Backbone bond lengths (Angstrom), bond angles and torsions (degrees), N, CA, C in turn:
res aa  C-N    CA-C-N  psi(-1)  N-CA   C-N-CA  omega(-1)  CA-C   N-CA-C  phi
1 X - - - 1.460 - - 1.530 109.78 -
2 X 1.323 116.26 138.01 1.464 120.08 -178.64 1.528 110.78 -79.62
3 X 1.324 115.42 146.34 1.457 121.11 177.95 1.532 109.86 -72.43
4 X 1.335 115.42 136.54 1.463 118.52 176.08 1.538 110.90 -117.70
5 X 1.317 115.45 29.63 1.463 119.46 175.09 1.535 108.83 -58.94
6 X 1.332 117.45 136.58 1.461 125.38 -177.71 1.533 112.42 72.07
7 X 1.321 116.91 12.48 1.464 121.61 179.50 1.527 108.57 -126.16
8 X 1.339 116.47 129.95 1.454 122.24 -177.10 1.520 110.15 -122.26
9 X 1.318 116.58 139.19 1.467 122.18 177.69 1.525 109.81 -87.76
10 X 1.338 116.87 133.78 1.456 123.04 175.94 1.522 108.55 -116.86
11 X 1.324 115.93 116.52 1.465 121.95 174.00 1.519 107.38 -141.62
12 X 1.303 116.52 94.41 1.453 121.93 -178.32 1.518 110.09 -111.97
13 X 1.317 116.23 138.40 1.458 120.91 178.73 1.522 112.41 -68.03
14 X 1.332 117.25 -31.16 1.462 121.10 -172.07 1.527 113.98 -93.26
15 X 1.310 118.31 9.77 1.467 120.83 177.37 1.524 109.48 -137.89
16 X 1.295 116.49 155.20 1.456 119.53 -179.62 1.528 112.32 -81.50
17 X 1.351 118.35 -12.03 1.465 120.03 -178.93 1.518 110.55 -80.24
18 X 1.305 114.81 127.26 1.454 121.60 168.79 1.513 106.32 -135.67
19 X 1.311 115.59 127.65 1.453 119.13 -178.45 1.511 111.47 171.35
20 X 1.309 115.27 -153.11 1.462 123.27 -174.72 1.523 110.56 -123.27
21 X 1.338 115.74 150.87 1.465 121.79 176.55 1.522 108.45 -125.36
22 X 1.326 115.64 130.26 1.462 122.35 173.26 1.521 106.81 -101.01
23 X 1.323 116.94 126.78 1.463 121.58 178.03 1.519 108.78 -133.81
24 X 1.331 115.41 127.05 1.460 121.84 175.77 1.516 108.32 -131.44
25 X 1.324 116.00 146.17 1.461 121.05 179.13 1.524 108.61 -140.10
26 X 1.321 115.37 129.71 1.462 121.51 174.41 1.518 108.08 -136.70
27 X 1.323 116.62 130.08 1.465 122.51 178.49 1.530 111.61 49.18
28 X 1.323 116.84 43.99 1.463 124.66 178.30 1.529 113.49 65.11
29 X 1.321 117.19 19.81 1.466 122.95 174.77 1.530 105.78 -109.29
30 X 1.332 116.59 124.59 1.458 122.25 -173.85 1.531 112.22 -107.38
31 X 1.324 114.52 146.84 1.466 122.12 172.27 1.519 107.17 -132.44
32 X 1.332 117.20 129.04 1.458 122.66 178.65 1.516 109.30 -136.32
33 X 1.325 115.63 138.73 1.467 120.94 177.08 1.520 108.21 -145.06
34 X 1.327 117.21 136.11 1.456 123.40 179.94 1.524 110.88 -103.30
35 X 1.331 116.19 144.74 1.456 123.52 179.77 1.525 108.24 -128.59
36 X 1.306 116.18 105.02 1.458 123.19 -175.75 1.525 111.64 -81.22
37 X 1.337 115.78 135.71 1.459 120.32 174.68 1.525 110.12 -59.28
38 X 1.323 116.05 -39.83 1.463 120.84 -178.40 1.534 110.83 -63.84
39 X 1.333 116.48 -44.24 1.463 120.92 -178.17 1.530 111.35 -66.34
40 X 1.345 116.80 -37.23 1.467 120.22 -176.04 1.537 112.93 -96.22
41 X 1.332 117.69 -6.85 1.460 121.17 174.06 1.516 116.24 97.69
42 X 1.338 117.71 -20.77 1.466 120.31 178.44 1.525 109.53 -166.38
43 X 1.326 115.34 165.06 1.462 120.82 176.98 1.527 110.36 -62.64
44 X 1.322 116.84 -41.05 1.469 120.71 -179.22 1.527 111.69 -66.39
45 X 1.328 117.52 -42.06 1.473 120.87 -179.39 1.530 111.01 -67.31
46 X 1.332 117.41 -39.12 1.466 119.41 178.98 1.526 110.43 -69.08
47 X 1.335 117.85 -35.82 1.468 120.68 175.33 1.529 110.49 -65.04
48 X 1.328 117.34 -43.12 1.470 120.31 178.17 1.537 110.36 -58.61
49 X 1.336 116.86 -42.51 1.467 120.78 179.37 1.527 110.62 -66.02
50 X 1.325 116.99 -39.76 1.472 121.03 179.26 1.529 110.79 -64.70
51 X 1.317 117.02 -44.12 1.474 121.13 179.42 1.526 109.87 -63.59
52 X 1.329 116.53 -43.11 1.466 120.19 179.59 1.530 110.88 -62.20
53 X 1.336 117.71 -43.31 1.468 121.17 178.14 1.525 110.20 -64.11
54 X 1.321 117.27 -46.95 1.467 120.81 179.87 1.521 110.19 -56.41
55 X 1.325 117.78 -44.89 1.464 121.22 -179.29 1.522 112.01 -64.42
56 X 1.326 117.64 -40.04 1.471 121.32 177.92 1.523 111.05 -64.78
57 X 1.345 116.81 -42.06 1.468 120.42 -179.78 1.527 109.89 -67.35
58 X 1.322 117.72 -42.13 1.470 120.08 178.09 1.529 111.69 -61.61
59 X 1.323 116.39 -38.97 1.478 119.74 177.27 1.526 110.30 -63.25
60 X 1.325 117.26 -41.41 1.465 121.10 177.53 1.532 110.63 -63.65
61 X 1.321 116.50 -39.13 1.470 120.08 177.75 1.530 111.14 -64.06
62 X 1.316 117.85 -33.83 1.471 120.49 177.57 1.528 110.98 -64.59
63 X 1.330 116.44 -34.58 1.470 120.76 -179.82 1.531 112.44 -80.36
64 X 1.313 117.21 -23.03 1.475 122.03 -177.70 1.530 109.59 -125.99
65 X 1.309 116.57 55.96 1.466 122.26 -174.92 1.533 113.37 -54.34
66 X 1.316 116.83 -37.66 1.464 120.63 -174.81 1.516 113.32 -94.48
67 X 1.339 117.70 0.57 1.458 120.04 -176.55 1.537 110.86 -141.67
68 X 1.342 117.17 79.41 1.466 119.07 -178.92 1.525 113.04 -63.15
69 X 1.324 118.19 -30.04 1.480 119.72 177.23 1.524 109.85 -58.73
70 X 1.322 116.27 -44.19 1.465 121.12 178.75 1.530 110.52 -66.24
71 X 1.320 116.76 -38.36 1.468 120.90 179.61 1.526 111.52 -66.35
72 X 1.339 117.55 -40.14 1.470 121.59 -176.38 1.528 112.97 -82.31
73 X 1.324 118.57 -23.40 1.469 122.77 -171.04 1.531 114.39 -51.65
74 X 1.329 120.24 -50.48 1.469 118.09 -177.69 1.520 112.85 -64.52
75 X 1.322 117.65 -30.49 1.462 121.35 -179.07 1.523 110.96 -77.28
76 X 1.319 116.72 -30.57 1.471 119.38 174.91 1.521 109.99 -65.96
77 X 1.317 117.69 -39.98 1.459 121.35 176.95 1.525 109.94 -64.78
78 X 1.306 116.61 -40.42 1.457 121.36 178.87 1.533 110.31 -63.21
79 X 1.321 116.73 -39.06 1.461 121.08 177.57 1.520 109.92 -61.77
80 X 1.329 117.23 -43.93 1.466 120.09 179.95 1.521 110.72 -61.54
81 X 1.324 116.98 -32.95 1.461 120.40 -177.89 1.520 112.57 -80.78
82 X 1.340 119.08 -25.08 1.466 120.01 -170.44 1.521 115.00 -127.09
83 X 1.293 120.36 -2.91 1.457 121.77 -172.34 1.522 113.45 -75.19
84 X 1.311 119.10 -16.97 1.454 122.39 -176.66 1.525 110.01 -110.52
85 X 1.336 117.63 145.37 1.456 118.87 173.07 1.522 109.76 -59.95
86 X 1.325 116.39 147.38 1.462 120.18 -178.40 1.521 110.23 -55.03
87 X 1.318 116.71 134.97 1.455 122.39 -179.05 1.513 113.38 93.49
88 X 1.341 117.33 -15.48 1.457 120.54 -179.49 1.521 112.53 -112.23
89 X 1.315 117.24 11.02 1.469 120.18 179.61 1.523 109.52 -71.16
90 X 1.350 117.46 141.05 1.458 119.68 177.62 1.537 110.36 -67.38
91 X 1.293 115.64 153.91 1.459 119.40 175.83 1.509 110.04 -65.49
92 X 1.335 116.45 155.80 1.470 119.81 -179.80 1.519 109.16 -55.59
93 X 1.330 114.54 139.98 1.462 119.95 179.57 1.520 112.61 89.86
94 X 1.342 116.83 -11.56 1.471 121.20 179.01 1.517 108.94 -122.52
95 X 1.314 116.56 110.65 1.451 121.61 178.61 1.507 107.59 -119.22
96 X 1.313 116.44 128.66 1.469 121.09 -179.44 1.506 110.62 -75.27
């Protein structure tokens, strides 16, 4: 079984979002990314994507132990590029 440390399952009756959330914090700097079952096609596929992202971010943190902002920066940009379904991305300069 794969480790899901730093990964939380979200399944709420009152919202349309069902999926996984990756959250990491170092030196009071936070990184969060959501993985929707709908966007990835299944609960298992969204979990696989969440685990893969968590592992990539942890590897970056190992290389930038003293600078979590630098470690998280490329993944924050990636989130801005991929976090929204195509056609629903905010215009540049506007992030929800």
